[in-house]
Each structure stands twice: as structure tokens, then as C-alpha cells.
N, CA, C, O and the ligand as a Tripos MOL2 file, in Angstrom:
@<TRIPOS>MOLECULE
protein
  249   247    63     0     0
PROTEIN
NO_CHARGES

@<TRIPOS>ATOM
      1 N          14.2860    4.9240    1.4830 N.3       1 MET1
      2 CA         12.9760    4.9760    0.8290 C.3       1 MET1
      3 C          13.0730    5.7510   -0.4740 C.2       1 MET1
      4 O          13.7270    6.7910   -0.5480 O.2       1 MET1
      5 N          12.4270    5.2400   -1.4790 N.am      2 THR2
      6 CA         12.3590    5.9310   -2.7540 C.3       2 THR2
      7 C          10.9080    6.0520   -3.1830 C.2       2 THR2
      8 O          10.0520    5.2780   -2.7540 O.2       2 THR2
      9 N          10.6510    7.0060   -4.0090 N.am      3 VAL3
     10 CA          9.2840    7.1980   -4.4900 C.3       3 VAL3
     11 C           8.8310    5.9820   -5.2880 C.2       3 VAL3
     12 O           7.6730    5.5680   -5.2210 O.2       3 VAL3
     13 N           9.7660    5.4240   -6.0410 N.am      4 ALA4
     14 CA          9.4230    4.2700   -6.8720 C.3       4 ALA4
     15 C           8.9850    3.0920   -6.0140 C.2       4 ALA4
     16 O           8.0690    2.3550   -6.3770 O.2       4 ALA4
     17 N           9.6420    2.9210   -4.8760 N.am      5 THR5
     18 CA          9.3090    1.8020   -3.9980 C.3       5 THR5
     19 C           7.9240    1.9590   -3.4050 C.2       5 THR5
     20 O           7.2060    0.9790   -3.2050 O.2       5 THR5
     21 N           7.5550    3.1960   -3.1250 N.am      6 ALA6
     22 CA          6.2750    3.4500   -2.4670 C.3       6 ALA6
     23 C           5.1160    3.4390   -3.4490 C.2       6 ALA6
     24 O           3.9560    3.5010   -3.0430 O.2       6 ALA6
     25 N           5.4150    3.3620   -4.7140 N.am      7 THR7
     26 CA          4.3540    3.3720   -5.7140 C.3       7 THR7
     27 C           3.7330    1.9910   -5.8530 C.2       7 THR7
     28 O           4.4330    1.0210   -6.1420 O.2       7 THR7
     29 N           2.4400    1.8960   -5.6520 N.am      8 PRO8
     30 CA          1.7730    0.6000   -5.8310 C.3       8 PRO8
     31 C           1.9710    0.0860   -7.2490 C.2       8 PRO8
     32 O           1.9090    0.8550   -8.2080 O.2       8 PRO8
     33 N           2.2080   -1.2020   -7.3790 N.am      9 ARG9
     34 CA          2.4460   -1.7320   -8.7090 C.3       9 ARG9
     35 C           2.1280   -3.2200   -8.7500 C.2       9 ARG9
     36 O           2.1090   -3.9100   -7.7310 O.2       9 ARG9
     37 N           1.8860   -3.6740   -9.9460 N.am     10 LEU10
     38 CA          1.6470   -5.0870  -10.1660 C.3      10 LEU10
     39 C           2.9520   -5.7690  -10.5170 C.2      10 LEU10
     40 O           3.7570   -5.2330  -11.2790 O.2      10 LEU10
     41 N           3.1590   -6.9460   -9.9650 N.am     11 VAL11
     42 CA          4.3640   -7.6980  -10.2760 C.3      11 VAL11
     43 C           3.9820   -9.1210  -10.6830 C.2      11 VAL11
     44 O           2.9730   -9.6650  -10.2330 O.2      11 VAL11
     45 N           4.7980   -9.7000  -11.5300 N.am     12 ARG12
     46 CA          4.5330  -11.0540  -12.0000 C.3      12 ARG12
     47 C           5.1720  -12.0540  -11.0430 C.2      12 ARG12
     48 O           6.3810  -12.0070  -10.8160 O.2      12 ARG12
     49 N           4.3810  -12.9470  -10.4850 N.am     13 LEU13
     50 CA          4.8810  -13.9220   -9.5180 C.3      13 LEU13
     51 C           5.1830  -15.2580  -10.1760 C.2      13 LEU13
     52 O           5.8880  -16.0870   -9.6000 O.2      13 LEU13
     53 N           4.6690  -15.4720  -11.3530 N.am     14 GLY14
     54 CA          4.8920  -16.7440  -12.0310 C.3      14 GLY14
     55 C           4.3800  -16.6580  -13.4470 C.2      14 GLY14
     56 O           4.2520  -15.5720  -14.0110 O.2      14 GLY14
     57 N           4.0920  -17.7930  -14.0080 N.am     15 THR15
     58 CA          3.6360  -17.7990  -15.3960 C.3      15 THR15
     59 C           2.2650  -17.1530  -15.5360 C.2      15 THR15
     60 O           1.9680  -16.5210  -16.5490 O.2      15 THR15
     61 N           1.4270  -17.3170  -14.5050 N.am     16 SER16
     62 CA          0.0700  -16.8030  -14.6340 C.3      16 SER16
     63 C          -0.3740  -15.9880  -13.4260 C.2      16 SER16
     64 O          -1.4460  -15.3830  -13.4390 O.2      16 SER16
     65 N           0.4500  -15.9730  -12.3820 N.am     17 ARG17
     66 CA          0.0380  -15.2430  -11.1830 C.3      17 ARG17
     67 C           0.6200  -13.8380  -11.1770 C.2      17 ARG17
     68 O           1.7640  -13.6190  -11.5740 O.2      17 ARG17
     69 N          -0.1870  -12.8960  -10.7200 N.am     18 VAL18
     70 CA          0.2450  -11.5070  -10.6140 C.3      18 VAL18
     71 C          -0.0750  -11.0030   -9.2110 C.2      18 VAL18
     72 O          -1.1730  -11.2200   -8.6970 O.2      18 VAL18
     73 N           0.8830  -10.3380   -8.6060 N.am     19 GLY19
     74 CA          0.6580   -9.8160   -7.2690 C.3      19 GLY19
     75 C           0.5790   -8.2990   -7.2870 C.2      19 GLY19
     76 O           1.1340   -7.6380   -8.1650 O.2      19 GLY19
     77 N          -0.1140   -7.7730   -6.3120 N.am     20 PHE20
     78 CA         -0.2640   -6.3320   -6.1880 C.3      20 PHE20
     79 C           0.5460   -5.8640   -4.9910 C.2      20 PHE20
     80 O           0.2280   -6.1890   -3.8470 O.2      20 PHE20
     81 N           1.5970   -5.0960   -5.2650 N.am     21 LEU21
     82 CA          2.4600   -4.6190   -4.1860 C.3      21 LEU21
     83 C           2.1070   -3.1860   -3.8370 C.2      21 LEU21
     84 O           1.9850   -2.3290   -4.7120 O.2      21 LEU21
     85 N           1.9450   -2.9410   -2.5530 N.am     22 HIS22
     86 CA          1.6540   -1.5840   -2.1060 C.3      22 HIS22
     87 C           2.3920   -1.3360   -0.7990 C.2      22 HIS22
     88 O           2.3270   -2.1330    0.1380 O.2      22 HIS22
     89 N           3.0910   -0.2160   -0.7630 N.am     23 PHE23
     90 CA          3.9330    0.0830    0.4000 C.3      23 PHE23
     91 C           3.5370    1.4080    1.0230 C.2      23 PHE23
     92 O           2.8810    2.2360    0.3910 O.2      23 PHE23
     93 N           3.9460    1.5990    2.2760 N.am     24 CYS24
     94 CA          3.6090    2.8080    3.0090 C.3      24 CYS24
     95 C           4.1380    4.0440    2.2780 C.2      24 CYS24
     96 O           5.2930    4.1000    1.8560 O.2      24 CYS24
     97 N           3.2540    5.0250    2.1480 N.am     25 LYS25
     98 CA          3.6080    6.2610    1.4640 C.3      25 LYS25
     99 C           4.6650    7.0380    2.2410 C.2      25 LYS25
    100 O           5.4220    7.8130    1.6570 O.2      25 LYS25
    101 N           4.7180    6.8320    3.5590 N.am     26 VAL26
    102 CA          5.6000    7.6090    4.4200 C.3      26 VAL26
    103 C           6.9810    6.9760    4.5450 C.2      26 VAL26
    104 O           7.9930    7.6390    4.3140 O.2      26 VAL26
    105 N           7.0270    5.6960    4.9110 N.am     27 CYS27
    106 CA          8.3090    5.0730    5.2390 C.3      27 CYS27
    107 C           8.7380    4.0080    4.2370 C.2      27 CYS27
    108 O           9.8950    3.5890    4.2500 O.2      27 CYS27
    109 N           7.8360    3.5640    3.3720 N.am     28 GLY28
    110 CA          8.2170    2.5900    2.3750 C.3      28 GLY28
    111 C           8.1240    1.1470    2.8370 C.2      28 GLY28
    112 O           8.4220    0.2250    2.0780 O.2      28 GLY28
    113 N           7.7070    0.9500    4.0900 N.am     29 GLU29
    114 CA          7.4830   -0.4120    4.5710 C.3      29 GLU29
    115 C           6.1980   -0.9620    3.9520 C.2      29 GLU29
    116 O           5.4750   -0.2470    3.2590 O.2      29 GLU29
    117 N           5.9260   -2.2430    4.2140 N.am     30 TRP30
    118 CA          4.7120   -2.8450    3.6640 C.3      30 TRP30
    119 C           3.4800   -2.0880    4.1280 C.2      30 TRP30
    120 O           3.2980   -1.8680    5.3260 O.2      30 TRP30
    121 N           2.6350   -1.6910    3.1890 N.am     31 GLY31
    122 CA          1.4440   -0.9410    3.5280 C.3      31 GLY31
    123 C           0.2170   -1.8260    3.5460 C.2      31 GLY31
    124 O          -0.2860   -2.2320    2.4980 O.2      31 GLY31
    125 N          -0.2530   -2.1180    4.7210 N.am     32 ALA32
    126 CA         -1.3900   -3.0230    4.8690 C.3      32 ALA32
    127 C          -2.7230   -2.2780    4.7920 C.2      32 ALA32
    128 O          -3.7790   -2.8960    4.6610 O.2      32 ALA32
    129 N          -2.6670   -0.9560    4.8740 N.am     33 TYR33
    130 CA         -3.8960   -0.1780    4.9270 C.3      33 TYR33
    131 C          -3.9920    0.7260    3.7030 C.2      33 TYR33
    132 O          -3.1940    1.6460    3.5240 O.2      33 TYR33
    133 N          -4.9740    0.4470    2.8780 N.am     34 GLY34
    134 CA         -5.1370    1.2030    1.6460 C.3      34 GLY34
    135 C          -6.2840    2.1800    1.7290 C.2      34 GLY34
    136 O          -7.2970    1.9170    2.3780 O.2      34 GLY34
    137 N          -6.1180    3.3120    1.0650 N.am     35 TYR35
    138 CA         -7.1560    4.3270    1.0390 C.3      35 TYR35
    139 C          -7.4490    4.7040   -0.4090 C.2      35 TYR35
    140 O          -6.5440    4.9270   -1.2130 O.2      35 TYR35
    141 N          -8.7200    4.7660   -0.7100 N.am     36 GLU36
    142 CA         -9.1550    5.1520   -2.0550 C.3      36 GLU36
    143 C          -8.6020    4.2070   -3.1150 C.2      36 GLU36
    144 O          -8.3680    4.6010   -4.2570 O.2      36 GLU36
    145 N          -8.4000    2.9680   -2.7230 N.am     37 ALA37
    146 CA         -7.8990    1.9880   -3.6730 C.3      37 ALA37
    147 C          -9.0520    1.1530   -4.2160 C.2      37 ALA37
    148 O          -9.9310    0.7300   -3.4640 O.2      37 ALA37
    149 N          -9.0430    0.9240   -5.5040 N.am     38 SER38
    150 CA        -10.0800    0.1060   -6.1180 C.3      38 SER38
    151 C          -9.5010   -0.6420   -7.3000 C.2      38 SER38
    152 O          -9.2150   -0.0530   -8.3430 O.2      38 SER38
    153 N          -9.3320   -1.9400   -7.1310 N.am     39 LEU39
    154 CA         -8.7780   -2.7320   -8.2290 C.3      39 LEU39
    155 C          -9.7370   -2.7680   -9.4080 C.2      39 LEU39
    156 O          -9.3160   -2.8440  -10.5630 O.2      39 LEU39
    157 N         -11.0250   -2.7130   -9.1080 N.am     40 LEU40
    158 CA        -12.0150   -2.7760  -10.1800 C.3      40 LEU40
    159 C         -11.9330   -1.5430  -11.0750 C.2      40 LEU40
    160 O         -12.1750   -1.6020  -12.2810 O.2      40 LEU40
    161 N         -11.5830   -0.4180  -10.4380 N.am     41 LYS41
    162 CA        -11.4950    0.8280  -11.2060 C.3      41 LYS41
    163 C         -10.0570    1.1470  -11.6050 C.2      41 LYS41
    164 O          -9.7660    2.2100  -12.1530 O.2      41 LYS41
    165 N          -9.1700    0.2040  -11.3170 N.am     42 HIS42
    166 CA         -7.7580    0.3680  -11.6340 C.3      42 HIS42
    167 C          -7.1500    1.5740  -10.9270 C.2      42 HIS42
    168 O          -6.2810    2.2620  -11.4640 O.2      42 HIS42
    169 N          -7.6300    1.8120   -9.7030 N.am     43 LYS43
    170 CA         -7.0350    2.8720   -8.8950 C.3      43 LYS43
    171 C          -6.1120    2.2510   -7.8670 C.2      43 LYS43
    172 O          -6.5440    1.4210   -7.0660 O.2      43 LYS43
    173 N          -4.8550    2.6380   -7.8780 N.am     44 ALA44
    174 CA         -3.8850    2.0710   -6.9460 C.3      44 ALA44
    175 C          -4.1130    2.6020   -5.5390 C.2      44 ALA44
    176 O          -3.8380    1.9090   -4.5600 O.2      44 ALA44
    177 N          -4.6140    3.8250   -5.4330 N.am     45 GLY45
    178 CA         -4.8800    4.3950   -4.1290 C.3      45 GLY45
    179 C          -3.6070    4.7640   -3.3890 C.2      45 GLY45
    180 O          -2.5160    4.7860   -3.9600 O.2      45 GLY45
    181 N          -3.7720    5.0510   -2.1070 N.am     46 ILE46
    182 CA         -2.6490    5.4050   -1.2460 C.3      46 ILE46
    183 C          -2.6050    4.4150   -0.0970 C.2      46 ILE46
    184 O          -3.6270    4.0850    0.5050 O.2      46 ILE46
    185 N          -1.3830    3.9420    0.1980 N.am     47 TRP47
    186 CA         -1.2590    2.8900    1.2020 C.3      47 TRP47
    187 C          -0.3500    3.3340    2.3420 C.2      47 TRP47
    188 O           0.5790    4.1190    2.1490 O.2      47 TRP47
    189 N          -0.6330    2.8190    3.5220 N.am     48 TYR48
    190 CA          0.1620    3.1400    4.7050 C.3      48 TYR48
    191 C           0.3910    1.8750    5.5250 C.2      48 TYR48
    192 O          -0.3980    0.9310    5.4700 O.2      48 TYR48
    193 N           1.4840    1.8730    6.2880 N.am     49 CYS49
    194 CA          1.6790    0.8240    7.2710 C.3      49 CYS49
    195 C           0.8220    1.1580    8.4960 C.2      49 CYS49
    196 O           0.1740    2.2030    8.5460 O.2      49 CYS49
    197 N           0.8290    0.2500    9.4850 N.am     50 ARG50
    198 CA         -0.0270    0.4780   10.6410 C.3      50 ARG50
    199 C           0.3800    1.7290   11.3970 C.2      50 ARG50
    200 O          -0.4550    2.4160   11.9860 O.2      50 ARG50
    201 N           1.6660    2.0150   11.3720 N.am     51 GLU51
    202 CA          2.1680    3.1310   12.1570 C.3      51 GLU51
    203 C           1.8210    4.4800   11.5440 C.2      51 GLU51
    204 O           1.6070    5.4580   12.2600 O.2      51 GLU51
    205 N           1.7660    4.5290   10.2420 N.am     52 HIS52
    206 CA          1.5910    5.8110    9.5630 C.3      52 HIS52
    207 C           0.2040    6.0320    8.9880 C.2      52 HIS52
    208 O          -0.0670    7.0820    8.4050 O.2      52 HIS52
    209 N          -0.6600    5.0730    9.1410 N.am     53 ARG53
    210 CA         -2.0010    5.2770    8.5920 C.3      53 ARG53
    211 C          -2.6720    6.4350    9.3240 C.2      53 ARG53
    212 O          -2.4880    6.5840   10.5320 O.2      53 ARG53
    213 N          -3.4430    7.2540    8.6190 N.am     54 PRO54
    214 CA         -4.0820    8.4430    9.2050 C.3      54 PRO54
    215 C          -4.9370    8.1150   10.4190 C.2      54 PRO54
    216 O          -5.0140    8.9330   11.3350 O.2      54 PRO54
    217 N          -5.5650    6.9850   10.4650 N.am     55 ASP55
    218 CA         -6.4590    6.6400   11.5690 C.3      55 ASP55
    219 C          -5.7200    6.2940   12.8400 C.2      55 ASP55
    220 O          -6.3290    6.2340   13.9080 O.2      55 ASP55
    221 N          -4.4140    6.0620   12.7520 N.am     56 ALA56
    222 CA         -3.6570    5.5910   13.9030 C.3      56 ALA56
    223 C          -3.6640    6.6150   15.0340 C.2      56 ALA56
    224 O          -3.6060    6.2480   16.2080 O.2      56 ALA56
    225 N          -3.7340    7.8920   14.6830 N.am     57 LYS57
    226 CA         -3.6880    8.9440   15.7010 C.3      57 LYS57
    227 C          -4.8890    8.8660   16.6380 C.2      57 LYS57
    228 O          -4.7810    9.1650   17.8270 O.2      57 LYS57
    229 N          -6.0170    8.4650   16.0980 N.am     58 GLN58
    230 CA         -7.2330    8.4310   16.8860 C.3      58 GLN58
    231 C          -7.4250    7.0720   17.5600 C.2      58 GLN58
    232 O          -8.0400    6.9720   18.6220 O.2      58 GLN58
    233 N          -6.8980    6.0490   16.9360 N.am     59 GLY59
    234 CA         -7.1530    4.7010   17.4260 C.3      59 GLY59
    235 C          -6.3310    4.3270   18.6390 C.2      59 GLY59
    236 O          -6.7970    3.5760   19.4950 O.2      59 GLY59
    237 N          -5.1200    4.8390   18.7260 N.am     60 GLY60
    238 CA         -4.2620    4.4640   19.8340 C.3      60 GLY60
    239 C          -3.7090    3.0670   19.6340 C.2      60 GLY60
    240 O          -3.9950    2.4260   18.6230 O.2      60 GLY60
    241 N          -2.9150    2.5840   20.5920 N.am     61 PRO61
    242 CA         -2.3170    1.2530   20.4820 C.3      61 PRO61
    243 C          -3.3770    0.1630   20.5030 C.2      61 PRO61
    244 O          -4.3370    0.2300   21.2700 O.2      61 PRO61
    245 N          -3.1980   -0.8230   19.6700 N.am     62 LEU62
    246 CA         -4.1810   -1.9100   19.5960 C.3      62 LEU62
    247 C          -3.8540   -3.0090   20.5910 C.2      62 LEU62
    248 O          -4.5730   -4.0050   20.6700 O.2      62 LEU62
    249 ZN          4.9430    3.7610    7.3600 Zn       63 ZN63
@<TRIPOS>BOND
     1     1     2 1
     2     2     3 1
     3     3     4 2
     4     3     5 am
     5     5     6 1
     6     6     7 1
     7     7     8 2
     8     7     9 am
     9     9    10 1
    10    10    11 1
    11    11    12 2
    12    11    13 am
    13    13    14 1
    14    14    15 1
    15    15    16 2
    16    15    17 am
    17    17    18 1
    18    18    19 1
    19    19    20 2
    20    19    21 am
    21    21    22 1
    22    22    23 1
    23    23    24 2
    24    23    25 am
    25    25    26 1
    26    26    27 1
    27    27    28 2
    28    27    29 am
    29    29    30 1
    30    30    31 1
    31    31    32 2
    32    31    33 am
    33    33    34 1
    34    34    35 1
    35    35    36 2
    36    35    37 am
    37    37    38 1
    38    38    39 1
    39    39    40 2
    40    39    41 am
    41    41    42 1
    42    42    43 1
    43    43    44 2
    44    43    45 am
    45    45    46 1
    46    46    47 1
    47    47    48 2
    48    47    49 am
    49    49    50 1
    50    50    51 1
    51    51    52 2
    52    51    53 am
    53    53    54 1
    54    54    55 1
    55    55    56 2
    56    55    57 am
    57    57    58 1
    58    58    59 1
    59    59    60 2
    60    59    61 am
    61    61    62 1
    62    62    63 1
    63    63    64 2
    64    63    65 am
    65    65    66 1
    66    66    67 1
    67    67    68 2
    68    67    69 am
    69    69    70 1
    70    70    71 1
    71    71    72 2
    72    71    73 am
    73    73    74 1
    74    74    75 1
    75    75    76 2
    76    75    77 am
    77    77    78 1
    78    78    79 1
    79    79    80 2
    80    79    81 am
    81    81    82 1
    82    82    83 1
    83    83    84 2
    84    83    85 am
    85    85    86 1
    86    86    87 1
    87    87    88 2
    88    87    89 am
    89    89    90 1
    90    90    91 1
    91    91    92 2
    92    91    93 am
    93    93    94 1
    94    94    95 1
    95    95    96 2
    96    95    97 am
    97    97    98 1
    98    98    99 1
    99    99   100 2
   100    99   101 am
   101   101   102 1
   102   102   103 1
   103   103   104 2
   104   103   105 am
   105   105   106 1
   106   106   107 1
   107   107   108 2
   108   107   109 am
   109   109   110 1
   110   110   111 1
   111   111   112 2
   112   111   113 am
   113   113   114 1
   114   114   115 1
   115   115   116 2
   116   115   117 am
   117   117   118 1
   118   118   119 1
   119   119   120 2
   120   119   121 am
   121   121   122 1
   122   122   123 1
   123   123   124 2
   124   123   125 am
   125   125   126 1
   126   126   127 1
   127   127   128 2
   128   127   129 am
   129   129   130 1
   130   130   131 1
   131   131   132 2
   132   131   133 am
   133   133   134 1
   134   134   135 1
   135   135   136 2
   136   135   137 am
   137   137   138 1
   138   138   139 1
   139   139   140 2
   140   139   141 am
   141   141   142 1
   142   142   143 1
   143   143   144 2
   144   143   145 am
   145   145   146 1
   146   146   147 1
   147   147   148 2
   148   147   149 am
   149   149   150 1
   150   150   151 1
   151   151   152 2
   152   151   153 am
   153   153   154 1
   154   154   155 1
   155   155   156 2
   156   155   157 am
   157   157   158 1
   158   158   159 1
   159   159   160 2
   160   159   161 am
   161   161   162 1
   162   162   163 1
   163   163   164 2
   164   163   165 am
   165   165   166 1
   166   166   167 1
   167   167   168 2
   168   167   169 am
   169   169   170 1
   170   170   171 1
   171   171   172 2
   172   171   173 am
   173   173   174 1
   174   174   175 1
   175   175   176 2
   176   175   177 am
   177   177   178 1
   178   178   179 1
   179   179   180 2
   180   179   181 am
   181   181   182 1
   182   182   183 1
   183   183   184 2
   184   183   185 am
   185   185   186 1
   186   186   187 1
   187   187   188 2
   188   187   189 am
   189   189   190 1
   190   190   191 1
   191   191   192 2
   192   191   193 am
   193   193   194 1
   194   194   195 1
   195   195   196 2
   196   195   197 am
   197   197   198 1
   198   198   199 1
   199   199   200 2
   200   199   201 am
   201   201   202 1
   202   202   203 1
   203   203   204 2
   204   203   205 am
   205   205   206 1
   206   206   207 1
   207   207   208 2
   208   207   209 am
   209   209   210 1
   210   210   211 1
   211   211   212 2
   212   211   213 am
   213   213   214 1
   214   214   215 1
   215   215   216 2
   216   215   217 am
   217   217   218 1
   218   218   219 1
   219   219   220 2
   220   219   221 am
   221   221   222 1
   222   222   223 1
   223   223   224 2
   224   223   225 am
   225   225   226 1
   226   226   227 1
   227   227   228 2
   228   227   229 am
   229   229   230 1
   230   230   231 1
   231   231   232 2
   232   231   233 am
   233   233   234 1
   234   234   235 1
   235   235   236 2
   236   235   237 am
   237   237   238 1
   238   238   239 1
   239   239   240 2
   240   239   241 am
   241   241   242 1
   242   242   243 1
   243   243   244 2
   244   243   245 am
   245   245   246 1
   246   246   247 1
   247   247   248 2
@<TRIPOS>SUBSTRUCTURE
     1 MET1         2 RESIDUE 1 A MET
     2 THR2         6 RESIDUE 1 A THR
     3 VAL3        10 RESIDUE 1 A VAL
     4 ALA4        14 RESIDUE 1 A ALA
     5 THR5        18 RESIDUE 1 A THR
     6 ALA6        22 RESIDUE 1 A ALA
     7 THR7        26 RESIDUE 1 A THR
     8 PRO8        30 RESIDUE 1 A PRO
     9 ARG9        34 RESIDUE 1 A ARG
    10 LEU10       38 RESIDUE 1 A LEU
    11 VAL11       42 RESIDUE 1 A VAL
    12 ARG12       46 RESIDUE 1 A ARG
    13 LEU13       50 RESIDUE 1 A LEU
    14 GLY14       54 RESIDUE 1 A GLY
    15 THR15       58 RESIDUE 1 A THR
    16 SER16       62 RESIDUE 1 A SER
    17 ARG17       66 RESIDUE 1 A ARG
    18 VAL18       70 RESIDUE 1 A VAL
    19 GLY19       74 RESIDUE 1 A GLY
    20 PHE20       78 RESIDUE 1 A PHE
    21 LEU21       82 RESIDUE 1 A LEU
    22 HIS22       86 RESIDUE 1 A HIS
    23 PHE23       90 RESIDUE 1 A PHE
    24 CYS24       94 RESIDUE 1 A CYS
    25 LYS25       98 RESIDUE 1 A LYS
    26 VAL26      102 RESIDUE 1 A VAL
    27 CYS27      106 RESIDUE 1 A CYS
    28 GLY28      110 RESIDUE 1 A GLY
    29 GLU29      114 RESIDUE 1 A GLU
    30 TRP30      118 RESIDUE 1 A TRP
    31 GLY31      122 RESIDUE 1 A GLY
    32 ALA32      126 RESIDUE 1 A ALA
    33 TYR33      130 RESIDUE 1 A TYR
    34 GLY34      134 RESIDUE 1 A GLY
    35 TYR35      138 RESIDUE 1 A TYR
    36 GLU36      142 RESIDUE 1 A GLU
    37 ALA37      146 RESIDUE 1 A ALA
    38 SER38      150 RESIDUE 1 A SER
    39 LEU39      154 RESIDUE 1 A LEU
    40 LEU40      158 RESIDUE 1 A LEU
    41 LYS41      162 RESIDUE 1 A LYS
    42 HIS42      166 RESIDUE 1 A HIS
    43 LYS43      170 RESIDUE 1 A LYS
    44 ALA44      174 RESIDUE 1 A ALA
    45 GLY45      178 RESIDUE 1 A GLY
    46 ILE46      182 RESIDUE 1 A ILE
    47 TRP47      186 RESIDUE 1 A TRP
    48 TYR48      190 RESIDUE 1 A TYR
    49 CYS49      194 RESIDUE 1 A CYS
    50 ARG50      198 RESIDUE 1 A ARG
    51 GLU51      202 RESIDUE 1 A GLU
    52 HIS52      206 RESIDUE 1 A HIS
    53 ARG53      210 RESIDUE 1 A ARG
    54 PRO54      214 RESIDUE 1 A PRO
    55 ASP55      218 RESIDUE 1 A ASP
    56 ALA56      222 RESIDUE 1 A ALA
    57 LYS57      226 RESIDUE 1 A LYS
    58 GLN58      230 RESIDUE 1 A GLN
    59 GLY59      234 RESIDUE 1 A GLY
    60 GLY60      238 RESIDUE 1 A GLY
    61 PRO61      242 RESIDUE 1 A PRO
    62 LEU62      246 RESIDUE 1 A LEU
    63 ZN63       249 GROUP 0 **** ****
């Protein structure tokens, strides 16, 4: 894991398509859960995978 990998960023997928990549802040895996993220305000926010998201401690296994 590197800090650069965990940093949310925009990537070019083609001539006109752009994707938003966000990875878990803890382990660097794909982060499906974003916090304080707002594309409208250009805030990348903080992202976590299911295992490391803060709410996981209270939610238990799904
Ligand atoms: Zn994680």
C-alpha cells in the first residue's frame, strides 16, 4: 500500500470518459464507502473498503 494509491483521483478512461478512483484509506483496496465526499464541491473525501469503514464495528457481519 502506498499513500499515492489511497488518494482519490480522476483517471481518463477514454477520449471523453473520466472515472473517479477511490481506495480504502487503511489497506488500499477498492473503497466502496465514501465519507465527506462531494463531487459537486470537488471534495474527494475519505474512502474505506467494507472491512475498514468506521461503521463496520457497529454493524457486524452482513
Ligand atoms: Zn480496507
